[in-house]
N, C-alpha and C positions, 0 to 999 in steps of 0.2 A: 504494500500500500504506500502511496505517496500523498503528499498534501496538495498536489495539483488537482483542482476541482473543475470538472467540466460543467459549464453552465447548462441549465435546463434539466439537470439530472438530480434525482432525489436519492439520498443515501441514508440508510438506517443502520447504525452500528449496534448489533444485538449482542449484549454482553451477558455472560453468566457471572453471578456474584462471586466474590472472594470466598475462600474456604472458612468453614466453621470447625469447631472441635468434632462435630459428628462426621464431617467429611474426612477428617484426618485420622479417625480411629481405624484400627486394623482388626477386623474388617470394618469398613464404613457402615453406618446405620442409616436407615431411611428417615429423613426429617419430615417430608411431606409439608403440609401447611399447618400442622399442629405443633411441631417443635420449632419454636421461633428463636433460634440462637443468634447471638451477635457474631461478628467476624472474629476469628482467632487472630493471633499476632501475624501468622503467615498470611491470613486472608486480608488483613489490613495492608500488608506489603503488596499483595497482588493488586488490590484496588488502587493503591497509589501508582503502581506501574501502569495500570490501565489508564488512569487519569493523565499521566504524563504523556503516554503515547497518543491519546485522543486530543491532546492540547494542540496538535499540529493541524487539526481540521476545524473548519468554521461551523462547529456544532451549535445549534440555536437553543436546544433545551434537552434535558435528560428526563426520561420517564422510567418508572420503576414500580414493582409490586409493593404492597404495603408491608411486607415482611422485613424484619430487622436487617437480615443479611443483605438483602437487595437494596434497602434504603440506605444503609451505611455505604455500600459501594457506590451508589448513585450520588450521594452527597459529596463523597470525595472527588468524583469526576466533576460535579457541578462547581465545587469550590475552585478546582484547578482551572476550569474553563470560564469561570465567572458568569455562569448562566443559571437559570432556575432549574429545580428538580421537582417533578410532579408525580403524584401517585396515580397509577392505573390499576385499580383493584383486580381487574380480570386477569392480570399477569401473575397472581399468586401461584405458588407451587401446587402441584397435584395433591389432591386428598388421597393419601395412601391407606386410609382406613385402619384396620386392626394390625397392619404390618408396620405401622409407625413405631420407630425406635428399635426395630429389629434389623439384623443383617440378612443378606440373601440366603446364606446357608441355613440359618435358623428357620427362615420362612419355608425353605424347601423341606426341611425335616418335619416341621410342625403342621404344615398345610400342603402336603404333597399334591393333592388333586387340584386345589385352587391355584397353586403355583404353576402346575403344568398347564392349566387352562390359560392362565395369564401369559405365560411365555409363548404359547402357541398363537395367541391372537390378542395382544395388548391393545390393539385398535378398538376392540369391542368388549373384551373381558376386562373388568376393572380390577385394580388393586382391591383385595378383599374388603368390602365395606366402604370403598372409596370410588375414585374416578378411573375411567379408562383413558387411553391416549386420545381417543375420539372425543370424549367429553372435554378434555383440556383444549384440544384444537378448536372446538366449536366456540369456546369462550374467549380464547386468546387471539386467534387469527384475525377476527374483526377489528381488534384494537390496532394491530399492525397495519391493516389495510386503511383504517381511518387516519392514522398518523401519516402514512405515506401520501394520502390525499391532502391533509391539512397543511403539510410542510412540503408541498410540491416544489421542486427546484432547490431545496435546502438540505441540510444535514442535521440529523438528530441521533441521540443515543437512547437505547432501551436496555434496562438491566432487569433480567428475569432469572429463570431457574432451569435446572437440568431437564426435567420432563417437558416443561413449557417450551424451551428452546428446541428440543428434539422434535416435538410435534410440529412446530412452525416450520422448521427447516426441512423435515421430510416432505411436508406439503409443498413447499416452494420448489423442491427438487423433483417433484412428481413421483416420489417413492410410495410404495404401498406402506400405509401407516404401521403395519405390523413390523416393519423394519426399523422404525424410529428408535427403539432402544439401542440399536447398534451404532447410532451416530454419537461420536465422541464430543463431549462438552466439558473441557477442563475448567476448574475454577479460575475465573479471571480471563477466560477466552473471549475472543471477539469474532463475530461473524458479520460480514458486510453484505447487506441487502441493497440492491440498486433498482430503481425504477427509471426507465428511459423509454420514451416513445410509447408509453402505455404498457410496457412489458416489465414485470417484476422478476428479478432473478437473483440467485445467490452468487456472489463473487468470491468470497473468502469464507472458509469453514474452519472453526475451532483454532483460530490463530493464537498461538501462545508464545511467539518469539519475543514479544515485549516483556514477558514474565522473566525470561532469562534461563528457562529450563524446560525441557520437554518431559512430561511425566512418563513413567514406565507403562507399557501396555499390559 
């Protein structure tokens, strides 16, 4: 990415929030939208590096979910860029139901049938007692489309979450939504969405070079 901006093009920098303690656990646990942790020390560093990187672009405003980890990330970006940060409630993380606070191996052992159904078709089968990827897409994608319309020809940033970003990005790439969980979204990553001549496309996926390290696969 470079700071050279083509006129008449709309750019939306879709960011995943910085890390929390739940993200850093081994194994990580599902936070969903019920566990509302602040950024860890590493997460704050990631957010600061996102902010410094985005400062080279003429971003007009930063939008974010109401959850603490997204709000803190967005506020760091907004302070660096000297722009407003605004809540978009529809961008909150997926409701993961009774699996909240658990890691995937524990989920597989305790709920083998429900886990298998979710893995086979997360687009329609929800996290047990929560939302599916399809549910998340239906509430989050209209926000992205609205912002692209309202800020036509400008640049904005959106700070959201792992499942939210995956659902939006799968849809933009024309992927079967069942494949969305395979889309990598590291903490502090940036995805660049561009609208030009009425066409919306993904330009950059899961960029982490500004963080200074590529996480292990």
